[in-house]
C-alpha positions in Angstrom: 36.0 7.8 -91.2 34.8 5.8 -94.5 31.6 8.3 -94.3 29.8 9.3 -97.4 27.6 12.1 -98.8 23.7 11.1 -99.2 22.4 14.4 -100.9 25.6 16.1 -102.0 26.1 16.3 -105.3 28.2 19.3 -106.7 30.7 21.4 -104.8 31.5 25.0 -106.3 35.3 26.0 -105.9 36.2 29.4 -106.6 38.9 30.6 -104.1 41.8 29.2 -106.0 42.8 26.7 -108.8 41.4 23.3 -107.8 44.0 20.4 -108.3 42.9 17.3 -110.5 43.5 15.3 -107.5 41.0 16.8 -105.6 38.3 16.8 -108.2 39.0 12.9 -108.7 38.9 12.5 -105.1 35.5 13.8 -104.7 34.3 12.4 -107.8 35.8 8.5 -107.5 35.3 8.5 -103.8 32.0 10.4 -103.1 30.4 10.7 -106.4 30.5 14.5 -106.3 31.0 16.8 -109.3 33.3 19.9 -108.7 32.5 22.7 -110.7 35.2 25.4 -110.9 34.7 29.2 -111.1 36.4 32.6 -110.8 35.4 35.8 -109.8 36.8 39.0 -107.7 34.8 41.7 -105.7 35.5 43.6 -108.7 33.3 41.5 -110.9 30.5 41.3 -108.4 31.5 38.5 -108.0 31.1 36.1 -110.9 33.7 36.2 -113.8 33.4 32.4 -115.2 31.7 29.2 -114.4 33.2 26.0 -115.7 29.8 24.5 -116.8 30.7 22.0 -119.2 29.0 22.1 -122.7 27.1 19.1 -124.0 29.7 18.2 -126.5 32.4 18.1 -123.5 30.0 16.0 -121.4 29.8 13.5 -123.9 33.2 12.7 -123.7 35.1 10.1 -121.2 35.9 11.6 -117.7 39.5 11.6 -118.4 39.0 13.6 -121.4 36.7 16.3 -119.7 39.4 16.7 -117.3 41.1 19.4 -118.9 38.1 21.4 -119.3 37.1 20.9 -115.3 40.8 22.2 -114.5 39.9 25.6 -116.3 37.8 28.4 -114.5 35.1 28.1 -117.3 33.3 30.7 -119.3 31.6 34.2 -118.5 28.1 34.5 -118.0 26.2 36.8 -120.5 27.5 40.4 -120.9 31.1 39.4 -119.7 33.7 39.8 -122.1 37.5 38.2 -121.6 40.3 39.5 -123.4 44.1 38.8 -123.0 46.9 41.4 -123.5 50.7 41.2 -123.2 52.8 43.3 -121.1 53.1 46.2 -124.1 49.2 46.1 -124.1 48.7 43.9 -127.7 46.0 41.9 -127.6 46.7 38.0 -127.7 45.0 35.1 -129.2 42.4 32.8 -127.7 44.0 29.5 -128.4 44.4 28.0 -124.9 48.1 28.3 -125.0 49.3 31.8 -125.0 49.4 33.5 -121.6 48.3 36.7 -121.0 47.1 39.7 -118.4 43.4 38.8 -117.9 41.1 41.8 -118.8 37.3 41.8 -118.2 34.5 43.9 -119.4 30.7 44.0 -118.7 28.0 45.7 -116.9 28.5 43.9 -113.6 32.4 45.0 -113.7 33.1 48.0 -111.2 34.3 51.2 -112.8 35.9 52.5 -109.7 36.5 52.4 -105.8 34.8 54.1 -102.9 35.7 57.3 -102.1 38.1 57.7 -105.5 36.9 59.4 -108.4 39.6 58.0 -110.8 38.2 55.0 -113.2 40.0 51.8 -113.2 38.7 50.6 -116.7 40.9 51.4 -119.6 40.1 53.1 -122.6 37.9 50.3 -124.0 36.2 49.9 -120.6 38.3 46.6 -119.7 39.7 45.9 -116.1 43.1 44.6 -115.7 42.7 41.8 -113.1 46.1 41.3 -112.1 45.9 37.6 -113.2 47.7 35.8 -115.9 45.5 33.5 -117.9 44.7 31.6 -121.1 41.6 31.3 -122.9 40.8 28.3 -125.4 39.0 28.2 -128.5 35.6 27.4 -127.0 36.0 30.1 -124.2 37.3 28.0 -121.4 39.4 30.5 -119.5 42.2 29.5 -116.8 44.0 31.2 -114.4 48.0 30.4 -114.6 49.0 32.8 -112.2 49.0 36.2 -110.3 51.1 38.8 -112.7 53.2 39.2 -109.8 53.7 35.4 -108.9 54.2 34.5 -112.6 57.9 33.1 -113.4 59.7 34.5 -116.3 62.1 32.0 -117.5 64.0 33.2 -120.4 61.6 35.5 -121.4 58.7 33.1 -121.2 56.0 32.4 -118.5 55.9 29.4 -116.6 53.0 28.6 -114.7 53.7 28.2 -110.8 49.8 27.2 -110.4 50.0 24.6 -112.7 53.2 22.8 -111.7 51.6 23.3 -107.7 48.5 21.4 -108.6 49.9 18.7 -110.1 53.0 18.4 -107.6 50.3 18.1 -104.7 48.8 14.7 -106.3 51.8 13.2 -105.4 50.8 10.5 -102.4 53.5 11.8 -100.1 52.8 15.9 -100.6 50.4 17.4 -98.1 51.0 21.3 -99.9 52.9 22.2 -102.8 54.3 25.7 -103.7 56.3 27.2 -106.7 58.4 30.4 -106.6 61.0 31.7 -109.0 64.5 32.0 -107.8 66.9 34.2 -109.7 69.2 32.6 -112.7 72.2 34.3 -114.0 71.2 33.2 -117.6 67.4 32.9 -117.6 66.5 35.3 -114.9 64.5 33.1 -113.2 64.0 29.5 -112.6 61.5 27.5 -110.6 62.0 26.1 -107.4 59.5 23.4 -105.8 58.7 23.9 -102.2 57.0 20.8 -100.4 55.4 20.3 -97.2 55.3 16.5 -96.8 52.8 14.4 -95.1 53.9 13.4 -91.6 56.7 11.0 -91.5 57.6 11.2 -94.8 61.2 11.9 -96.2 62.1 14.1 -99.4 63.3 12.5 -102.3 63.5 15.5 -104.7 64.3 13.3 -108.1 60.9 11.3 -107.1 58.9 14.6 -107.1 60.7 15.4 -110.6 59.9 12.1 -111.9 56.1 12.6 -110.9 56.1 15.6 -113.0 57.7 14.1 -115.9 55.5 14.1 -118.9 53.0 16.5 -117.2 54.5 19.5 -117.8 56.8 21.0 -120.7 60.4 20.0 -120.2 61.7 23.8 -119.7 59.0 24.1 -117.0 60.9 21.5 -114.8 61.7 23.0 -111.3 65.7 23.2 -110.7 65.4 22.2 -107.6 62.7 20.6 -105.0 63.0 21.8 -101.3 61.2 20.3 -98.2 60.0 22.8 -95.6 58.0 22.1 -92.0 55.3 25.2 -92.9 54.1 26.7 -96.0 52.6 29.9 -95.2 49.0 30.6 -96.0 47.1 33.8 -96.2 43.6 34.5 -94.3 41.8 32.8 -97.0 43.9 29.6 -97.4 45.8 30.4 -100.1 49.7 30.4 -100.3 51.1 33.6 -99.4 53.9 33.7 -101.9 55.0 36.9 -101.0 56.0 35.7 -97.5 57.6 32.5 -98.9 59.6 34.7 -101.1 60.7 36.6 -98.3 61.9 33.5 -96.2 63.8 32.6 -99.6 65.6 36.0 -100.3 68.9 34.2 -99.6 68.4 30.7 -101.3 70.6 30.3 -104.5 69.9 27.9 -107.1 72.4 24.8 -107.6 72.0 25.3 -111.3 72.7 28.9 -110.9 76.6 28.7 -110.4 
C-alpha cells in the first residue's frame, strides 16, 4: 500500500535462512536492517547472531552481504565445531561443509524423563544441521543433514540454491530436493511455485542461477507446482515434498 515504517530499525530472522532478496527488500524499500540468528530449543535458544564487526560494517553494503547471509557468531561461552560423517573435525575455512556441533553452559545435556546424555565424549551436541564456519567465526547453515544433496560424494546445499532462486521476480516459493541419479547418486531438482499468471521457462531460471552457484550445483531439472508444502512454522516440508516426488525421474538419469 506504499506505506513505510516510522520507528522500526531492525528485524531479527532466525526461523529459517533468509534470502538475499528479502534482506535487500527490507533495506532498500524500508531502511530496515535484517539481522540473522540461529538456535534451537537445545541451545536455550540462541546459538549464533550475525552482528557484524566494525571492520565488516566499514565495507560497502554489497560487500557486507556475504556475512549478512550467514547465521553469525556464537555468544560468549558457546563453541562451534564441524565434523564429517566419520567424526573427523573439519576446518573453519568458510567452504568445507560439516555436521554442526555446539558446546557450552546453555546447551542441553538431555531430554525430559530421559537419563541418557545427548552430548558426545567432548561435551558437544550434534545439531543435525550441516554448516560452514569461516575464518572470522561466522557460521552459515547449508542444510539439515537429512536434506543435504549428496552428488558424486560431495555435498550440495539445497538452502543456498533456494534462497537465490526465490529472488527471481516470477518466483513465489522455491524448493530444492535431491533426485536419484545412476552415476552421481543424487542430483538437485529445482521446484518452483510461481507468482500468479506466470508461466515456467526452465532455462530462464537456470540462467538466473548462472554465476551465483558452482556449475556442478546447477539443478538437472526445473519443475513448476501449484503448491509447495509448508510445515507448522512456515518452513518448506521437504519430507512431504520428497514423498510427492518419489516417482519422479530426472531427464538426465536415462
